[in-house]
C-alpha positions in Angstrom: 185.7 -1.9 168.1 183.9 -2.4 171.0 180.3 -3.7 168.9 182.9 -6.2 167.0 184.0 -7.2 170.4 180.7 -7.8 171.6 179.2 -9.5 168.1 183.0 -12.0 168.5 181.6 -12.6 171.8 177.9 -13.4 171.0 179.1 -15.8 167.8 181.4 -18.0 170.0 178.8 -18.2 172.1 176.3 -19.1 169.9 179.0 -21.5 168.3 179.5 -23.5 171.9 175.9 -23.7 172.3 175.8 -25.2 168.7 178.1 -27.7 169.4 176.7 -28.7 172.8 173.4 -29.2 171.2 175.3 -31.4 168.5 176.7 -33.2 170.7 174.1 -34.0 172.9 171.5 -34.9 170.1 174.2 -36.9 168.3 175.2 -38.9 171.8 170.8 -39.5 172.1 171.1 -41.0 168.4 173.9 -43.3 169.3 172.3 -44.6 172.7 169.0 -45.0 170.9 170.5 -46.9 168.1 172.4 -49.1 170.6 168.8 -49.4 172.5 167.3 -50.4 169.2 170.2 -53.1 168.2 169.8 -54.6 172.1 166.1 -54.9 171.5 166.4 -56.8 168.3 169.1 -59.3 170.1 166.8 -59.6 172.9 163.3 -60.3 170.4 165.6 -62.7 168.1 166.8 -64.6 171.5 163.7 -64.8 173.1 161.9 -66.3 169.8 164.5 -69.0 169.3 166.1 -70.0 173.3 163.4 -72.2 174.5 164.1 -74.4 171.8 167.5 -74.8 172.4 168.9 -77.8 173.9 172.3 -79.0 175.7 172.8 -82.9 174.7 174.9 -85.1 176.6 175.8 -88.5 174.7 177.1 -91.2 176.8 178.9 -94.5 175.3 179.0 -97.9 177.0 182.5 -99.0 176.6 183.2 -103.2 176.7 184.6 -104.1 180.8 187.4 -105.2 180.3 188.7 -108.8 182.5 190.8 -107.4 185.0 192.3 -111.0 185.1 193.8 -110.5 181.8 195.4 -107.0 182.3 198.4 -109.1 183.8 199.9 -112.6 184.9 200.0 -113.2 188.7 203.7 -114.0 188.2 204.1 -109.8 186.9 203.0 -108.9 190.4 205.9 -108.1 192.9 206.1 -110.1 196.0 205.9 -107.3 198.3 202.1 -106.4 196.8 201.0 -110.0 196.9 202.1 -110.4 200.9 200.3 -107.1 201.5 197.4 -107.5 199.6 197.0 -111.2 199.1 196.8 -112.7 196.3 192.9 -112.7 196.1 192.9 -108.7 196.0 194.2 -109.5 192.1 192.1 -112.5 191.1 188.7 -111.3 192.9 189.4 -107.3 192.2 185.7 -105.9 192.8 186.1 -103.3 190.0 187.0 -105.9 187.3 183.3 -106.2 185.8 182.2 -102.3 186.1 181.2 -101.2 182.5 183.5 -98.2 182.1 181.5 -95.0 180.3 182.7 -91.9 178.0 180.3 -89.1 177.6 180.3 -86.0 175.7 178.2 -83.0 175.6 177.4 -80.5 172.9 174.3 -78.6 171.9 171.1 -78.6 169.4 168.0 -77.0 168.5 164.6 -78.2 168.5 162.5 -78.0 165.1 159.0 -79.3 165.3 156.3 -79.0 167.9 156.7 -82.9 168.2 160.2 -82.7 169.3 162.4 -83.5 166.5 166.3 -82.0 167.3 168.7 -81.1 164.8 172.6 -81.3 165.9 175.9 -82.2 164.9 176.6 -85.2 163.8 179.6 -85.7 165.6 177.5 -84.7 169.3 175.8 -88.2 168.5 177.9 -90.4 166.7 178.8 -93.9 168.8 176.1 -92.9 171.8 174.3 -95.8 173.1 172.1 -92.8 174.9 171.3 -89.1 174.5 170.0 -86.8 177.5 168.5 -83.6 176.3 168.5 -80.5 179.0 165.5 -78.2 177.9 165.4 -74.6 178.6 163.0 -74.9 181.4 165.9 -77.4 183.0 163.8 -80.6 182.0 165.7 -83.7 181.3 164.3 -86.0 177.9 165.6 -89.2 176.7 166.3 -89.3 173.3 164.5 -92.2 171.2 167.7 -93.6 170.2 165.8 -95.9 167.3 165.1 -92.1 165.9 168.5 -91.2 165.7 169.4 -90.3 161.6 173.1 -89.0 161.1 174.9 -87.5 158.1 178.9 -87.9 158.2 178.4 -86.2 155.1 177.4 -82.9 156.5 178.4 -83.8 159.7 174.5 -83.4 161.1 171.7 -85.5 162.6 168.2 -85.5 163.5 166.9 -87.5 166.6 163.0 -87.1 168.7 162.6 -86.8 172.0 161.0 -90.0 173.4 158.7 -88.3 176.0 155.2 -86.4 173.7 154.5 -82.9 174.5 154.0 -79.6 172.6 157.8 -78.4 172.6 159.0 -75.2 171.7 160.7 -74.7 168.2 162.8 -72.7 165.9 162.3 -71.8 162.4 164.8 -72.6 159.6 165.7 -69.6 157.5 166.9 -68.7 154.3 170.6 -69.3 154.9 171.4 -67.7 151.1 169.9 -64.2 151.9 172.7 -63.8 154.5 175.5 -60.7 153.5 178.5 -60.5 154.6 178.4 -57.9 158.0 175.1 -58.9 159.0 173.8 -59.6 162.6 174.2 -63.3 164.0 173.8 -64.9 167.5 175.0 -68.4 168.3 173.4 -70.2 171.0 174.3 -73.1 173.1 176.4 -74.5 175.7 180.2 -73.8 175.5 182.0 -76.1 178.3 178.7 -77.2 179.6 177.5 -73.3 180.6 173.6 -74.1 179.2 171.9 -71.1 177.0 175.0 -69.1 176.6 174.4 -66.2 173.8 177.1 -64.7 172.1 176.7 -62.1 168.8 179.3 -61.7 165.6 178.6 -60.6 162.3 179.1 -62.6 158.9 182.6 -62.5 158.3 182.6 -64.7 155.2 180.5 -67.1 153.0 181.3 -70.2 151.2 184.1 -71.4 153.1 185.0 -75.1 152.2 186.3 -77.9 153.5 189.8 -77.5 153.1 189.1 -73.7 155.4 187.8 -75.6 158.1 189.6 -78.7 159.1 187.2 -81.1 161.1 188.7 -84.5 160.0 187.7 -88.2 160.1 184.9 -88.1 157.3 184.6 -86.7 153.6 182.5 -83.8 153.8 180.2 -82.6 151.3 179.8 -78.7 153.2 181.5 -76.4 150.6 179.4 -73.3 151.8 180.3 -72.9 155.1 179.0 -69.6 157.2 182.1 -67.8 158.7 181.2 -65.7 162.2 182.9 -63.8 164.8 180.4 -64.9 167.0 182.5 -66.8 169.6 181.6 -70.6 169.3 183.6 -72.7 171.9 183.6 -76.7 172.4 180.4 -77.4 173.4 178.2 -75.1 170.9 178.6 -77.6 168.0 175.3 -78.6 166.8 173.6 -75.4 168.3 171.7 -72.7 166.2 173.3 -69.7 164.8 170.7 -67.4 164.0 169.5 -64.0 162.1 167.7 -61.0 163.7 164.6 -62.4 162.8 164.9 -65.2 165.2 165.4 -67.6 162.4 167.9 -70.6 162.5 170.5 -69.9 159.4 173.5 -72.3 160.1 174.5 -75.2 162.9 177.2 -74.0 164.7 179.9 -76.9 163.7 184.0 -75.8 163.7 186.0 -72.9 165.1 189.9 -72.4 163.9 191.8 -71.7 166.9 195.5 -71.2 165.5 196.3 -73.3 168.6 194.6 -71.3 171.2 192.7 -73.1 173.9 189.8 -71.3 173.0 187.7 -69.1 170.3 189.6 -66.2 168.8 186.7 -65.0 166.4 186.6 -67.4 163.6 183.4 -69.8 163.7 182.1 -71.7 161.3 178.7 -72.9 160.8 176.3 -75.1 158.4 174.1 -73.4 156.0 170.4 -73.9 157.1 169.5 -74.2 153.2 171.7 -77.4 153.4 170.4 -78.5 156.6 167.0 -78.6 155.1 167.7 -80.6 152.3 169.6 -83.1 154.7 167.0 -83.4 156.9 164.2 -84.1 154.1 166.3 -86.7 152.9 167.1 -88.4 156.1 163.3 -88.4 156.6 162.5 -90.0 153.7 165.5 -92.5 153.0 167.4 -92.5 156.1 170.5 -91.3 154.4 171.5 -88.4 152.3 171.4 -89.2 148.6 174.3 -87.1 146.9 174.7 -86.3 142.9 178.0 -87.7 141.5 180.0 -86.7 138.3 183.4 -88.7 138.6 186.1 -86.4 138.3 189.0 -85.0 140.0 188.9 -81.4 139.6 191.5 -78.7 140.4 191.0 -74.9 140.1 192.9 -72.4 138.1 195.7 -72.0 140.2 197.3 -68.6 139.3 196.2 -65.0 138.5 198.0 -65.3 135.5 196.5 -69.1 134.8 193.5 -67.5 135.0 194.3 -64.3 132.7 196.1 -66.5 130.1 192.5 -68.3 130.0 190.6 -65.0 129.5 193.2 -63.9 126.8 192.8 -66.5 124.9 189.4 -68.2 125.3 187.4 -65.4 127.1 187.0 -67.0 130.4 187.6 -66.2 133.8 186.6 -68.6 136.1 186.2 -72.7 135.8 187.9 -75.4 137.1 190.1 -78.1 135.3 189.2 -81.8 134.7 192.3 -83.6 136.2 191.1 -86.6 135.3 188.1 -88.9 134.6 186.7 -91.8 136.9 186.2 -95.1 134.6 182.7 -95.8 134.4 181.3 -92.9 135.3 179.1 -90.4 134.8 181.9 -88.1 133.6 183.0 -90.7 131.3 179.9 -91.9 129.7 179.2 -88.3 128.9 182.5 -87.4 127.1 184.6 -85.6 129.4 188.1 -85.6 129.3 191.3 -85.0 131.5 192.1 -81.4 130.3 188.8 -79.9 129.8 187.5 -76.7 131.8 184.2 -76.9 133.5 183.0 -73.1 133.0 179.0 -73.6 133.5 177.0 -76.5 135.5 173.3 -76.5 134.6 173.6 -72.3 133.7 175.4 -71.8 136.5 179.2 -70.2 136.8 181.8 -72.7 138.2 184.3 -70.8 140.3 186.0 -73.7 142.2 186.4 -77.5 142.9 184.5 -76.6 146.0 181.7 -74.5 144.8 181.5 -77.3 142.2 180.9 -80.2 144.4 178.7 -78.5 146.6 176.0 -78.1 143.6 176.2 -81.7 142.5 176.1 -83.0 146.1 173.3 -80.7 147.0 171.3 -83.0 143.7 169.6 -86.3 143.7 171.1 -88.9 141.9 169.0 -89.3 138.4 169.4 -85.7 137.8 169.9 -84.4 134.4 172.2 -81.9 134.2 174.6 -79.9 131.5 177.9 -79.0 131.5 179.5 -76.3 129.7 183.3 -76.8 129.1 186.6 -75.5 127.1 188.0 -77.9 125.1 191.2 -76.7 123.2 189.8 -73.2 123.0 186.2 -75.2 121.9 183.0 -74.1 123.9 181.0 -77.0 123.8 178.3 -78.6 125.8 178.1 -82.2 127.6 175.0 -84.2 129.2 175.3 -86.3 131.9 172.7 -88.0 134.6 174.4 -88.0 138.0 174.7 -91.2 139.7 174.9 -92.0 143.3 177.7 -90.6 145.7 178.7 -93.3 148.0 181.5 -93.2 150.7 183.8 -96.2 148.9 183.2 -93.6 145.4 183.9 -90.4 147.4 187.2 -91.6 149.0 190.1 -92.2 146.5 192.4 -95.3 147.1 195.5 -92.7 148.5 192.9 -91.3 151.1 191.5 -94.8 152.1 195.0 -96.9 151.6 196.8 -94.8 153.0 195.3 -91.6 154.4 196.7 -89.0 152.0 195.1 -86.2 149.7 197.3 -85.5 146.9 197.4 -83.2 144.0 199.9 -83.5 140.9 202.6 -81.4 141.1 202.7 -78.4 138.8 205.6 -75.9 138.2 203.8 -72.6 140.2 203.1 -75.3 143.3 206.8 -76.4 142.9 208.1 -73.2 143.4 205.9 -72.1 146.0 207.4 -75.0 148.3 210.6 -74.6 147.1 211.2 -77.4 144.7 212.8 -76.8 141.2 210.3 -75.9 139.0 211.0 -79.1 136.9 210.3 -81.6 139.7 207.4 -84.1 139.0 205.5 -86.1 141.5 202.4 -85.8 143.4 202.7 -83.0 146.7 200.9 -84.3 149.9 197.9 -81.8 150.4 196.9 -83.2 153.7 197.7 -86.6 156.4 195.0 -88.1 157.9 196.5 -88.4 161.8 197.5 -92.2 162.7 197.1 -93.4 159.0 199.5 -95.4 157.2 201.6 -92.4 155.6 201.4 -90.7 159.2 202.8 -93.7 161.0 206.1 -93.3 158.4 206.1 -89.7 158.6 205.0 -88.5 155.0 204.2 -84.9 156.0 201.7 -82.2 154.3 204.2 -80.6 150.9 206.2 -83.8 150.8 206.7 -84.8 147.0 206.0 -88.5 145.8 208.2 -89.3 143.2 208.2 -92.6 142.7 206.6 -96.1 143.8 208.4 -99.5 144.7 211.5 -98.9 142.7 210.3 -99.7 139.5 211.9 -96.9 137.9 208.6 -94.9 136.3 208.3 -91.4 138.1 205.0 -90.5 139.3 204.1 -87.3 137.2 200.2 -87.0 138.0 197.1 -88.0 140.4 195.8 -90.6 138.2 198.9 -92.3 137.3 199.6 -92.7 141.3 196.1 -93.3 141.8 196.1 -96.0 139.0 199.5 -97.8 140.4 197.5 -98.2 144.2 194.6 -100.0 142.3 196.5 -102.1 140.8 198.7 -103.0 143.7 194.9 -103.5 145.3 193.8 -105.7 142.8 197.1 -108.3 143.4 196.5 -108.2 147.1 192.9 -109.2 146.6 193.8 -112.2 144.4 196.1 -113.2 146.1 194.5 -112.7 149.6 196.3 -110.6 151.2 195.2 -108.6 154.3 198.7 -106.4 154.5 201.1 -105.4 151.7 204.3 -102.8 152.4 204.6 -100.5 149.4 207.6 -98.2 148.8 207.4 -94.8 148.4 210.1 -92.2 147.1 209.6 -88.8 148.8 211.2 -85.4 148.6 211.0 -82.8 151.6 212.5 -79.0 150.3 213.4 -78.3 154.3 215.6 -80.6 154.8 218.9 -81.8 154.8 219.0 -84.8 152.7 216.0 -84.0 150.8 215.0 -87.2 149.8 214.1 -91.0 151.3 212.3 -94.0 151.0 209.6 -95.3 152.9 207.3 -97.8 153.6 203.7 -97.3 154.7 201.2 -100.6 154.9 197.9 -101.0 152.6 195.4 -102.8 154.7 192.4 -104.3 153.4 190.7 -104.7 156.4 190.2 -100.9 156.6 188.1 -101.0 153.4 185.5 -103.4 155.1 185.5 -101.5 158.0 184.6 -98.2 156.4 181.8 -99.9 154.0 
């Protein structure tokens, strides 16, 4: 018995020693891994941080003549007696030039002092001041500012000549979900702030990233958990090689005041093409096909297409724009585009991204399915313009709409056989917003003409006819009646009267 007891004690002691040794080695390995990661962070930051800048943009607002603010008859007698009428007639602040200013971030991308940032950081500015990493303030050459609202990117050159530190643009296509990334910028005016995170997702589209105001062509946003806050816009998102792989652009807040771990960056590869185009042409020239697209909307539909035609991806052609490359190539409503120049088409956003990254004049081949038959269509891309990009409903009403299908109707609480177009998005302050048209409302009729609205193409054609008649008559404003339904309302239908204003079209061109 005694020998066994001794052996047991020895075994327990050995096991305890082994566990202690393993724990020590494991803890040491963890510490080494953490130190290596920290060192990787420090090396990447050291490469890029000297090139990151804080941007202060300023706009002079037209001074307002104080005497036109009110009539002296509107000033109470007690104020006239106390201050005297000269105080109101000769207001010393009357001719002051009020100013608006805002801040953002940017990154120097050449030794000559070219700065890359967001368009919304510099758009409308009369002056731009850049604060460098070393604390110096340098003015921007305002004549060098070139912007692209479609991608929300802009470049400009620093006015002061010098040998500036700069960062290199990397390959955003090489990013993988889970890769470490760092965001550098000036959130809330705190210059040179660095935050870390990972690539949470790739391929987010502008429908996922609600920025508003412009027709955006970024269909491949990088989503990251690195903290991005107001003031980070235009700053770089970098990999651990110290390369710019994105330009920080937007956040999803869900109503919170700050970051909740969902940020978005414009891919560096898109930035490269935009920079090249801005330098060569002063604008970005994008390809244009001329179709309205819809996704394969449900798993059941996708399964049916795979079952019947052997395809499990593609986009529906909802309508073809007249006199467009698509019409000339013979595309028709109801076609399903499955390949764009040999590359699989998986969503409308992805196809738009492929088209808009190509230059006008590029020849492409589309592979389509039409009534079960596979065929190819060759076309030459035209040049996309802001006017082309916006539909009539967007331009005149501030609406993005989709044809109401039985699947969408059921999901939104309408009867499956209801016809119309469903409101996907309402532009704040637009004509539709002013008469309380809301997302998920369904438009079923226009101007009490008795003809039901059945598709996006039909609704756009009705608006086009109305606009043509306005132009013939020389009208600038015109009320139209829309019959709308709202599923969650006690009285589900009503008529509203938004205004079409042609002067808005002139301002946008």
